[in-house]
N, CA, C and O atoms as a DFTB+ gen file, in Angstrom:
676 C
 N C O
     1  1       5.418      37.712      79.172
     2  2       4.980      37.087      80.409
     3  2       3.593      36.464      80.247
     4  3       3.306      35.401      80.797
     5  1       2.753      37.137      79.494
     6  2       1.391      36.644      79.299
     7  2       1.401      35.229      78.725
     8  3       0.701      34.351      79.229
     9  1       2.175      35.010      77.694
    10  2       2.239      33.690      77.068
    11  2       2.852      32.657      78.009
    12  3       2.436      31.499      78.019
    13  1       3.828      33.069      78.789
    14  2       4.446      32.153      79.767
    15  2       3.416      31.701      80.806
    16  3       3.377      30.530      81.183
    17  1       2.594      32.629      81.258
    18  2       1.547      32.297      82.230
    19  2       0.576      31.291      81.618
    20  3       0.212      30.304      82.258
    21  1       0.168      31.539      80.404
    22  2      -0.772      30.627      79.725
    23  2      -0.147      29.256      79.490
    24  3      -0.814      28.239      79.682
    25  1       1.119      29.207      79.078
    26  2       1.791      27.928      78.824
    27  2       1.878      27.073      80.077
    28  3       1.954      25.847      79.992
    29  1       1.868      27.711      81.230
    30  2       1.929      26.980      82.494
    31  2       0.544      26.605      83.007
    32  3       0.402      26.081      84.112
    33  1      -0.481      26.880      82.189
    34  2      -1.830      26.456      82.525
    35  2      -2.601      27.413      83.406
    36  3      -3.617      27.034      83.988
    37  1      -2.143      28.633      83.515
    38  2      -2.836      29.611      84.345
    39  2      -3.563      30.625      83.478
    40  3      -3.208      30.857      82.322
    41  1      -4.573      31.211      84.061
    42  2      -5.306      32.298      83.429
    43  2      -4.631      33.603      83.849
    44  3      -4.305      33.758      85.026
    45  1      -4.410      34.544      82.932
    46  2      -3.804      35.821      83.318
    47  2      -4.554      36.525      84.454
    48  3      -3.954      37.280      85.218
    49  1      -5.841      36.283      84.564
    50  2      -6.616      36.876      85.659
    51  2      -6.192      36.333      87.024
    52  3      -6.502      36.927      88.057
    53  1      -5.474      35.187      87.023
    54  2      -4.986      34.607      88.274
    55  2      -3.792      35.363      88.848
    56  3      -3.471      35.200      90.026
    57  1      -3.137      36.176      88.046
    58  2      -1.977      36.938      88.518
    59  2      -2.480      38.073      89.393
    60  3      -3.114      39.013      88.913
    61  1      -2.190      37.972      90.681
    62  2      -2.707      38.943      91.648
    63  2      -1.686      39.989      92.061
    64  3      -2.062      41.098      92.441
    65  1      -0.389      39.656      91.995
    66  2       0.660      40.572      92.441
    67  2       1.835      40.528      91.470
    68  3       2.210      39.467      90.973
    69  1       2.403      41.696      91.212
    70  2       3.631      41.820      90.432
    71  2       4.555      42.718      91.240
    72  3       4.219      43.865      91.534
    73  1       5.725      42.186      91.598
    74  2       6.707      42.950      92.367
    75  2       7.835      43.300      91.410
    76  3       8.528      42.419      90.901
    77  1       8.014      44.600      91.168
    78  2       8.978      45.062      90.166
    79  2      10.298      45.497      90.794
    80  3      10.333      46.069      91.883
    81  1      11.375      45.212      90.081
    82  2      12.677      45.733      90.489
    83  2      12.799      47.197      90.096
    84  3      13.424      47.982      90.809
    85  1      12.201      47.573      88.956
    86  2      12.208      48.956      88.486
    87  2      11.282      49.055      87.280
    88  3      10.731      48.052      86.826
    89  1      11.118      50.262      86.768
    90  2      10.133      50.505      85.722
    91  2      10.725      50.711      84.330
    92  3      10.040      51.233      83.450
    93  1      11.967      50.319      84.108
    94  2      12.530      50.413      82.758
    95  2      11.630      49.676      81.774
    96  3      10.927      48.732      82.137
    97  1      11.665      50.125      80.523
    98  2      10.781      49.561      79.496
    99  2      10.907      48.051      79.368
   100  3       9.925      47.382      79.045
   101  1      12.083      47.500      79.612
   102  2      12.256      46.057      79.466
   103  2      11.874      45.284      80.723
   104  3      12.011      44.061      80.759
   105  1      11.397      45.976      81.749
   106  2      10.936      45.309      82.971
   107  2       9.467      45.574      83.254
   108  3       8.825      44.806      83.970
   109  1       8.931      46.646      82.705
   110  2       7.538      47.010      82.985
   111  2       6.605      46.722      81.821
   112  3       5.393      46.902      81.942
   113  1       7.142      46.283      80.711
   114  2       6.296      45.949      79.573
   115  2       5.384      44.784      79.919
   116  3       5.807      43.841      80.587
   117  1       4.173      44.840      79.486
   118  2       3.230      43.752      79.722
   119  2       2.371      43.914      80.963
   120  3       1.512      43.072      81.227
   121  1       2.580      44.971      81.729
   122  2       1.751      45.152      82.923
   123  2       0.269      45.228      82.586
   124  3      -0.571      44.772      83.361
   125  1      -0.051      45.798      81.437
   126  2      -1.458      45.918      81.050
   127  2      -2.100      44.569      80.738
   128  3      -3.325      44.471      80.662
   129  1      -1.281      43.520      80.555
   130  2      -1.822      42.178      80.326
   131  2      -2.423      41.572      81.587
   132  3      -3.114      40.555      81.526
   133  1      -2.157      42.200      82.728
   134  2      -2.622      41.677      84.016
   135  2      -3.385      42.780      84.762
   136  3      -2.908      43.295      85.773
   137  1      -4.558      43.133      84.262
   138  2      -5.281      44.290      84.794
   139  2      -5.754      44.128      86.240
   140  3      -6.041      45.125      86.902
   141  1      -5.840      42.909      86.738
   142  2      -6.288      42.697      88.108
   143  2      -5.145      42.663      89.110
   144  3      -5.371      42.624      90.319
   145  1      -3.909      42.680      88.601
   146  2      -2.751      42.544      89.484
   147  2      -2.476      43.825      90.259
   148  3      -2.682      44.934      89.766
   149  1      -2.006      43.639      91.481
   150  2      -1.486      44.737      92.278
   151  2       0.002      44.831      91.964
   152  3       0.713      43.826      91.985
   153  1       0.468      46.037      91.673
   154  2       1.857      46.238      91.271
   155  2       2.596      46.941      92.398
   156  3       2.185      48.005      92.864
   157  1       3.697      46.325      92.830
   158  2       4.490      46.812      93.953
   159  2       5.820      47.350      93.442
   160  3       6.515      46.677      92.681
   161  1       6.176      48.573      93.863
   162  2       7.422      49.207      93.424
   163  2       7.806      50.273      94.459
   164  3       6.958      50.761      95.207
   165  1       9.079      50.619      94.486
   166  2       9.516      51.671      95.396
   167  2       8.957      53.030      94.963
   168  3       8.862      53.321      93.770
   169  1       8.592      53.847      95.936
   170  2       8.063      55.192      95.671
   171  2       9.047      56.011      94.848
   172  3       8.652      56.730      93.930
   173  1      10.310      55.898      95.175
   174  2      11.329      56.683      94.463
   175  2      11.373      56.327      92.977
   176  3      11.689      57.179      92.147
   177  1      11.063      55.096      92.643
   178  2      11.087      54.683      91.231
   179  2       9.924      55.301      90.465
   180  3      10.123      55.825      89.369
   181  1       8.727      55.252      91.011
   182  2       7.591      55.840      90.291
   183  2       7.746      57.356      90.216
   184  3       7.359      57.966      89.219
   185  1       8.308      57.972      91.259
   186  2       8.555      59.411      91.209
   187  2       9.519      59.759      90.079
   188  3       9.275      60.698      89.321
   189  1      10.604      59.011      89.966
   190  2      11.582      59.257      88.897
   191  2      10.946      59.029      87.529
   192  3      11.184      59.798      86.597
   193  1      10.146      57.985      87.405
   194  2       9.526      57.662      86.124
   195  2       8.513      58.734      85.700
   196  3       8.365      59.016      84.510
   197  1       7.838      59.312      86.648
   198  2       6.834      60.339      86.341
   199  2       7.455      61.703      86.071
   200  3       6.810      62.565      85.474
   201  1       8.683      61.909      86.495
   202  2       9.323      63.216      86.357
   203  2      10.527      63.135      85.429
   204  3      11.592      63.665      85.745
   205  1      10.368      62.492      84.312
   206  2      11.476      62.325      83.380
   207  2      11.610      63.550      82.489
   208  3      10.706      63.894      81.727
   209  1      12.754      64.194      82.603
   210  2      13.032      65.367      81.782
   211  2      14.251      65.139      80.896
   212  3      14.410      65.809      79.876
   213  1      15.100      64.212      81.272
   214  2      16.310      63.964      80.495
   215  2      15.998      63.043      79.317
   216  3      14.975      62.358      79.297
   217  1      16.887      63.044      78.356
   218  2      16.753      62.148      77.206
   219  2      16.744      60.693      77.671
   220  3      15.942      59.890      77.194
   221  1      17.639      60.357      78.603
   222  2      17.682      58.989      79.130
   223  2      16.353      58.623      79.776
   224  3      15.799      57.557      79.509
   225  1      15.845      59.505      80.624
   226  2      14.585      59.217      81.315
   227  2      13.415      59.032      80.369
   228  3      12.586      58.143      80.568
   229  1      13.344      59.861      79.347
   230  2      12.241      59.755      78.392
   231  2      12.315      58.458      77.590
   232  3      11.286      57.950      77.145
   233  1      13.508      57.923      77.403
   234  2      13.650      56.674      76.649
   235  2      13.598      55.434      77.530
   236  3      13.230      54.355      77.065
   237  1      13.958      55.580      78.777
   238  2      13.997      54.425      79.675
   239  2      12.592      54.056      80.174
   240  3      12.273      52.876      80.313
   241  1      11.768      55.054      80.440
   242  2      10.425      54.811      80.975
   243  2       9.399      55.023      79.874
   244  3       9.393      56.059      79.209
   245  1       8.538      54.041      79.688
   246  2       7.473      54.126      78.688
   247  2       6.141      54.154      79.432
   248  3       5.580      53.109      79.764
   249  1       5.658      55.328      79.681
   250  2       4.431      55.502      80.481
   251  2       3.270      54.673      79.962
   252  3       2.455      54.183      80.743
   253  1       3.192      54.515      78.664
   254  2       2.060      53.756      78.110
   255  2       2.093      52.294      78.565
   256  3       1.065      51.618      78.524
   257  1       3.249      51.799      78.995
   258  2       3.320      50.421      79.474
   259  2       2.623      50.248      80.812
   260  3       2.178      49.146      81.133
   261  1       2.520      51.310      81.597
   262  2       1.938      51.162      82.925
   263  2       0.868      52.196      83.247
   264  3       0.450      52.313      84.399
   265  1       0.420      52.948      82.246
   266  2      -0.588      53.977      82.518
   267  2      -1.955      53.401      82.897
   268  3      -2.776      54.109      83.481
   269  1      -2.210      52.148      82.579
   270  2      -3.503      51.553      82.893
   271  2      -3.490      50.716      84.173
   272  3      -4.499      50.101      84.519
   273  1      -2.365      50.688      84.873
   274  2      -2.317      49.960      86.149
   275  2      -3.249      50.656      87.130
   276  3      -3.149      51.864      87.347
   277  1      -4.148      49.889      87.715
   278  2      -5.142      50.453      88.644
   279  2      -4.775      50.241      90.099
   280  3      -5.237      50.976      90.972
   281  1      -3.947      49.240      90.367
   282  2      -3.680      48.850      91.755
   283  2      -2.191      48.968      92.063
   284  3      -1.475      47.968      92.098
   285  1      -1.734      50.189      92.284
   286  2      -0.333      50.437      92.630
   287  2      -0.143      50.349      94.138
   288  3      -1.039      50.675      94.916
   289  1       1.037      49.904      94.529
   290  2       1.471      49.960      95.927
   291  2       2.892      50.509      95.900
   292  3       3.788      49.905      95.311
   293  1       3.091      51.665      96.546
   294  2       4.392      52.318      96.569
   295  2       4.965      52.249      97.976
   296  3       4.237      52.326      98.966
   297  1       6.283      52.102      98.047
   298  2       6.931      51.862      99.331
   299  2       8.158      52.737      99.526
   300  3       8.849      53.116      98.580
   301  1       8.394      53.039     100.787
   302  2       9.612      53.731     101.218
   303  2      10.455      52.726     101.994
   304  3       9.910      51.899     102.725
   305  1      11.782      52.787     101.847
   306  2      12.631      51.926     102.677
   307  2      12.414      52.257     104.143
   308  3      12.051      53.381     104.489
   309  1      12.636      51.289     104.987
   310  2      12.475      51.562     106.406
   311  2      12.220      50.339     107.245
   312  3      11.956      50.460     108.442
   313  1      12.289      49.182     106.666
   314  2      12.095      47.968     107.445
   315  2      13.390      47.549     108.121
   316  3      14.334      48.330     108.243
   317  1      13.410      46.337     108.543
   318  2      14.621      45.782     109.132
   319  2      15.702      45.678     108.068
   320  3      15.473      45.991     106.900
   321  1      16.866      45.241     108.482
   322  2      17.924      45.025     107.506
   323  2      17.924      43.568     107.064
   324  3      17.472      42.677     107.783
   325  1      18.435      43.357     105.879
   326  2      18.571      42.032     105.283
   327  2      20.001      41.943     104.774
   328  3      20.357      42.596     103.794
   329  1      20.825      41.133     105.439
   330  2      22.226      41.001     105.073
   331  2      22.906      42.364     104.919
   332  3      23.719      42.561     104.016
   333  1      22.569      43.289     105.796
   334  2      23.170      44.617     105.776
   335  2      22.457      45.634     104.905
   336  3      22.821      46.810     104.928
   337  1      21.477      45.236     104.153
   338  2      20.710      46.149     103.308
   339  2      19.434      46.556     104.033
   340  3      18.800      45.741     104.703
   341  1      19.067      47.828     103.891
   342  2      17.773      48.274     104.383
   343  2      16.710      47.618     103.507
   344  3      16.962      47.342     102.334
   345  1      15.539      47.370     104.054
   346  2      14.495      46.695     103.286
   347  2      13.157      47.409     103.408
   348  3      12.971      48.320     104.214
   349  1      12.243      46.954     102.574
   350  2      10.836      47.265     102.726
   351  2      10.179      45.938     103.063
   352  3      10.256      44.979     102.295
   353  1       9.544      45.897     104.199
   354  2       8.830      44.691     104.603
   355  2       7.355      45.003     104.687
   356  3       6.954      46.165     104.754
   357  1       6.558      43.966     104.684
   358  2       5.121      44.166     104.793
   359  2       4.515      44.667     103.500
   360  3       3.735      45.620     103.501
   361  1       4.872      44.030     102.394
   362  2       4.268      44.400     101.115
   363  2       2.789      44.049     101.160
   364  3       2.423      42.926     101.507
   365  1       1.952      44.993     100.815
   366  2       0.497      44.840     100.934
   367  2      -0.007      43.580     100.241
   368  3       0.166      43.407      99.035
   369  1      -0.635      42.701     101.026
   370  2      -1.240      41.493     100.478
   371  2      -0.282      40.348     100.213
   372  3      -0.701      39.299      99.723
   373  1       0.997      40.523     100.525
   374  2       1.989      39.478     100.283
   375  2       2.544      38.958     101.600
   376  3       2.528      39.678     102.599
   377  1       3.033      37.723     101.624
   378  2       3.571      37.169     102.868
   379  2       4.855      37.872     103.290
   380  3       5.532      38.477     102.460
   381  1       5.194      37.796     104.579
   382  2       6.384      38.491     105.088
   383  2       7.705      37.934     104.552
   384  3       8.760      38.529     104.771
   385  1       7.655      36.820     103.867
   386  2       8.870      36.226     103.302
   387  2       9.323      36.911     102.010
   388  3      10.335      36.524     101.427
   389  1       8.585      37.917     101.567
   390  2       8.947      38.655     100.355
   391  2       9.307      40.088     100.753
   392  3       8.522      40.783     101.397
   393  1      10.512      40.517     100.356
   394  2      11.021      41.839     100.706
   395  2      11.437      42.612      99.457
   396  3      11.842      42.014      98.460
   397  1      11.340      43.914      99.511
   398  2      11.979      44.772      98.521
   399  2      13.280      45.274      99.151
   400  3      13.291      45.726     100.296
   401  1      14.367      45.190      98.393
   402  2      15.688      45.587      98.875
   403  2      16.199      46.714      97.973
   404  3      16.616      46.443      96.848
   405  1      16.178      47.971      98.434
   406  2      16.651      49.072      97.601
   407  2      18.095      48.858      97.141
   408  3      18.976      48.546      97.942
   409  1      18.319      49.032      95.842
   410  2      19.645      48.880      95.225
   411  2      19.898      50.055      94.278
   412  3      20.214      49.855      93.105
   413  1      19.763      51.249      94.780
   414  2      19.911      52.456      93.974
   415  2      21.187      52.417      93.136
   416  3      22.219      51.900      93.565
   417  1      21.092      52.960      91.971
   418  2      22.261      53.069      91.100
   419  2      21.888      52.890      89.653
   420  3      22.112      53.782      88.834
   421  1      21.319      51.743      89.326
   422  2      20.854      51.542      87.951
   423  2      19.732      52.535      87.660
   424  3      19.752      53.209      86.630
   425  1      18.758      52.627      88.560
   426  2      17.742      53.673      88.539
   427  2      17.657      54.233      89.952
   428  3      18.251      53.683      90.880
   429  1      16.920      55.325      90.114
   430  2      16.788      55.938      91.439
   431  2      16.027      55.040      92.410
   432  3      16.289      55.057      93.612
   433  1      15.097      54.265      91.894
   434  2      14.292      53.402      92.755
   435  2      14.481      51.933      92.454
   436  3      13.570      51.134      92.675
   437  1      15.639      51.563      91.958
   438  2      15.930      50.163      91.655
   439  2      15.903      49.352      92.941
   440  3      16.352      49.824      93.986
   441  1      15.386      48.155      92.870
   442  2      15.300      47.296      94.055
   443  2      15.495      45.839      93.661
   444  3      15.243      45.440      92.524
   445  1      15.942      45.073      94.618
   446  2      15.948      43.630      94.472
   447  2      14.701      43.084      95.149
   448  3      14.108      43.741      96.004
   449  1      14.315      41.895      94.765
   450  2      13.198      41.216      95.409
   451  2      13.773      39.982      96.087
   452  3      14.250      39.063      95.422
   453  1      13.724      39.965      97.417
   454  2      14.267      38.854      98.195
   455  2      13.115      37.977      98.675
   456  3      12.086      38.469      99.139
   457  1      13.311      36.675      98.553
   458  2      12.283      35.716      98.965
   459  2      12.927      34.668      99.855
   460  3      13.915      34.039      99.476
   461  1      12.362      34.486     101.037
   462  2      12.804      33.431     101.940
   463  2      12.104      32.151     101.511
   464  3      10.896      32.011     101.705
   465  1      12.844      31.223     100.933
   466  2      12.265      29.991     100.410
   467  2      12.050      28.933     101.488
   468  3      11.445      27.892     101.232
   469  1      12.547      29.204     102.693
   470  2      12.500      28.197     103.748
   471  2      13.788      27.391     103.782
   472  3      14.173      26.866     104.827
   473  1      14.445      27.297     102.645
   474  2      15.736      26.600     102.555
   475  2      16.859      27.599     102.313
   476  3      17.995      27.202     102.052
   477  1      16.557      28.884     102.397
   478  2      17.524      29.940     102.152
   479  2      16.873      31.068     101.386
   480  3      15.712      30.986     100.987
   481  1      17.632      32.107     101.192
   482  2      17.129      33.287     100.507
   483  2      17.443      33.243      99.026
   484  3      18.498      32.763      98.609
   485  1      16.501      33.756      98.231
   486  2      16.662      33.918      96.797
   487  2      16.508      35.417      96.524
   488  3      15.565      36.042      97.008
   489  1      17.429      35.993      95.752
   490  2      17.352      37.409      95.438
   491  2      17.313      37.603      93.933
   492  3      18.200      37.145      93.213
   493  1      16.279      38.286      93.468
   494  2      16.221      38.718      92.075
   495  2      16.617      40.190      92.083
   496  3      15.935      41.023      92.681
   497  1      17.720      40.500      91.418
   498  2      18.255      41.860      91.468
   499  2      18.298      42.481      90.082
   500  3      19.248      43.194      89.758
   501  1      17.295      42.228      89.263
   502  2      17.213      42.662      87.881
   503  2      18.012      43.904      87.524
   504  3      17.691      45.001      87.981
   505  1      19.023      43.745      86.733
   506  2      19.910      44.789      86.216
   507  2      20.910      45.322      87.235
   508  3      21.571      46.322      86.956
   509  1      21.048      44.706      88.391
   510  2      22.161      45.068      89.265
   511  2      23.466      44.649      88.584
   512  3      24.512      45.266      88.785
   513  1      23.384      43.607      87.789
   514  2      24.498      43.124      86.963
   515  2      23.972      42.944      85.552
   516  3      22.811      42.584      85.358
   517  1      24.819      43.191      84.573
   518  2      24.423      43.014      83.179
   519  2      25.078      41.794      82.549
   520  3      24.648      41.343      81.487
   521  1      26.120      41.250      83.190
   522  2      26.865      40.162      82.565
   523  2      27.326      39.181      83.633
   524  3      27.705      39.588      84.731
   525  1      27.295      37.913      83.322
   526  2      27.583      36.854      84.301
   527  2      28.959      36.972      84.949
   528  3      29.119      36.575      86.103
   529  1      29.959      37.507      84.241
   530  2      31.300      37.608      84.815
   531  2      31.463      38.786      85.770
   532  3      32.559      39.027      86.274
   533  1      30.391      39.513      86.018
   534  2      30.404      40.562      87.039
   535  2      29.982      40.004      88.399
   536  3      30.229      40.627      89.432
   537  1      29.365      38.863      88.397
   538  2      28.739      38.323      89.600
   539  2      29.734      37.499      90.413
   540  3      30.346      36.560      89.903
   541  1      29.883      37.865      91.681
   542  2      30.659      37.080      92.619
   543  2      32.147      37.032      92.349
   544  3      32.803      36.060      92.724
   545  1      32.693      38.033      91.720
   546  2      34.119      38.046      91.379
   547  2      34.765      39.325      91.906
   548  3      34.153      40.392      91.926
   549  1      35.999      39.186      92.324
   550  2      36.752      40.360      92.748
   551  2      37.074      41.227      91.541
   552  3      36.846      42.437      91.559
   553  1      37.609      40.603      90.485
   554  2      37.889      41.310      89.240
   555  2      36.714      41.070      88.302
   556  3      36.577      39.991      87.726
   557  1      35.871      42.083      88.157
   558  2      34.678      41.925      87.334
   559  2      35.000      42.188      85.873
   560  3      35.854      43.012      85.546
   561  1      34.310      41.482      85.014
   562  2      34.481      41.658      83.578
   563  2      33.102      41.748      82.943
   564  3      32.184      41.010      83.299
   565  1      32.978      42.659      82.005
   566  2      31.741      42.815      81.246
   567  2      32.126      43.071      79.799
   568  3      33.113      43.755      79.529
   569  1      31.361      42.530      78.875
   570  2      31.654      42.750      77.461
   571  2      31.577      44.247      77.166
   572  3      30.817      44.961      77.819
   573  1      32.350      44.732      76.195
   574  2      32.379      46.181      75.924
   575  2      31.013      46.793      75.630
   576  3      30.704      47.871      76.138
   577  1      30.200      46.135      74.831
   578  2      28.884      46.679      74.508
   579  2      27.986      46.778      75.726
   580  3      27.327      47.797      75.935
   581  1      27.955      45.721      76.534
   582  2      27.135      45.752      77.749
   583  2      27.678      46.748      78.767
   584  3      26.914      47.406      79.472
   585  1      28.993      46.854      78.836
   586  2      29.605      47.812      79.757
   587  2      29.189      49.241      79.391
   588  3      28.838      50.036      80.263
   589  1      29.231      49.550      78.111
   590  2      28.817      50.871      77.646
   591  2      27.336      51.114      77.945
   592  3      26.969      52.174      78.452
   593  1      26.495      50.139      77.633
   594  2      25.058      50.277      77.877
   595  2      24.781      50.444      79.373
   596  3      23.963      51.276      79.765
   597  1      25.454      49.664      80.194
   598  2      25.280      49.736      81.640
   599  2      25.639      51.137      82.153
   600  3      24.934      51.690      82.998
   601  1      26.710      51.695      81.652
   602  2      27.125      53.040      82.075
   603  2      26.149      54.100      81.573
   604  3      25.870      55.070      82.278
   605  1      25.634      53.922      80.372
   606  2      24.648      54.872      79.839
   607  2      23.376      54.867      80.674
   608  3      22.752      55.911      80.861
   609  1      22.990      53.711      81.171
   610  2      21.708      53.561      81.862
   611  2      21.771      53.847      83.362
   612  3      20.726      54.004      83.993
   613  1      22.950      53.918      83.941
   614  2      23.035      54.138      85.389
   615  2      22.730      55.593      85.736
   616  3      23.060      56.505      84.979
   617  1      22.098      55.795      86.885
   618  2      21.826      57.151      87.358
   619  2      22.792      57.558      88.463
   620  3      22.960      58.746      88.738
   621  1      23.429      56.574      89.098
   622  2      24.395      56.859      90.161
   623  2      25.438      55.748      90.151
   624  3      25.250      54.698      90.764
   625  1      26.544      55.996      89.443
   626  2      27.585      54.978      89.284
   627  2      28.155      54.527      90.622
   628  3      28.332      53.330      90.849
   629  1      28.439      55.465      91.499
   630  2      29.026      55.124      92.798
   631  2      28.104      54.190      93.569
   632  3      28.555      53.177      94.103
   633  1      26.820      54.520      93.631
   634  2      25.862      53.680      94.352
   635  2      25.703      52.320      93.679
   636  3      25.625      51.299      94.363
   637  1      25.655      52.295      92.346
   638  2      25.490      51.022      91.634
   639  2      26.658      50.086      91.915
   640  3      26.454      48.913      92.226
   641  1      27.874      50.596      91.808
   642  2      29.052      49.761      92.059
   643  2      29.156      49.350      93.525
   644  3      29.570      48.231      93.831
   645  1      28.780      50.254      94.431
   646  2      28.786      49.902      95.858
   647  2      27.787      48.790      96.152
   648  3      28.080      47.880      96.927
   649  1      26.618      48.859      95.541
   650  2      25.625      47.800      95.751
   651  2      26.091      46.482      95.140
   652  3      25.876      45.423      95.731
   653  1      26.724      46.526      93.972
   654  2      27.290      45.298      93.410
   655  2      28.273      44.680      94.379
   656  3      28.241      43.475      94.627
   657  1      29.140      45.501      94.922
   658  2      30.153      45.017      95.878
   659  2      29.490      44.429      97.116
   660  3      29.863      43.346      97.569
   661  1      28.515      45.135      97.660
   662  2      27.829      44.684      98.883
   663  2      27.065      43.372      98.664
   664  3      26.940      42.564      99.585
   665  1      26.562      43.166      97.459
   666  2      25.824      41.932      97.185
   667  2      26.713      40.692      97.303
   668  3      26.206      39.599      97.553
   669  1      28.021      40.843      97.130
   670  2      28.908      39.675      97.132
   671  2      29.963      39.700      98.209
   672  3      30.954      38.975      98.120
   673  1      29.771      40.531      99.240
   674  2      30.716      40.497     100.353
   675  2      30.060      39.975     101.586
   676  3      30.702      39.873     102.631
């Protein structure tokens, strides 16, 4: 992310907010590159990440990736609903057009980030789906390797599949 920010002509110090879907190593890496940023995440996710006792938990969360974050903002669900999903609204320092949408299943505190663009809603649901043929289809298909990895990484299969279904109904 650091190099992407620089390639677009910005200084990393300009990054003021980072809204995370979850704290898996492939989503939280690089947080230390933005020491001035405020990091927003669901309370349940940081709790799960801090209390990792299982082999999966110890490998999924890399504390060293986020141990130097100084400006955390943790949230509990409880806002209005968004297309039938409970939300977190009023993210500290961010406009009301940005919401956290809990999507438990992949992790305990997994969330989507919904943004009202003015022309419609955009949802980033990082890891709610692992393969393009799972999205928007009645009969979902995932490659065998990704399917296995997805099942290994889920903490609540029933909730994950229910959220996938709800995202496209």
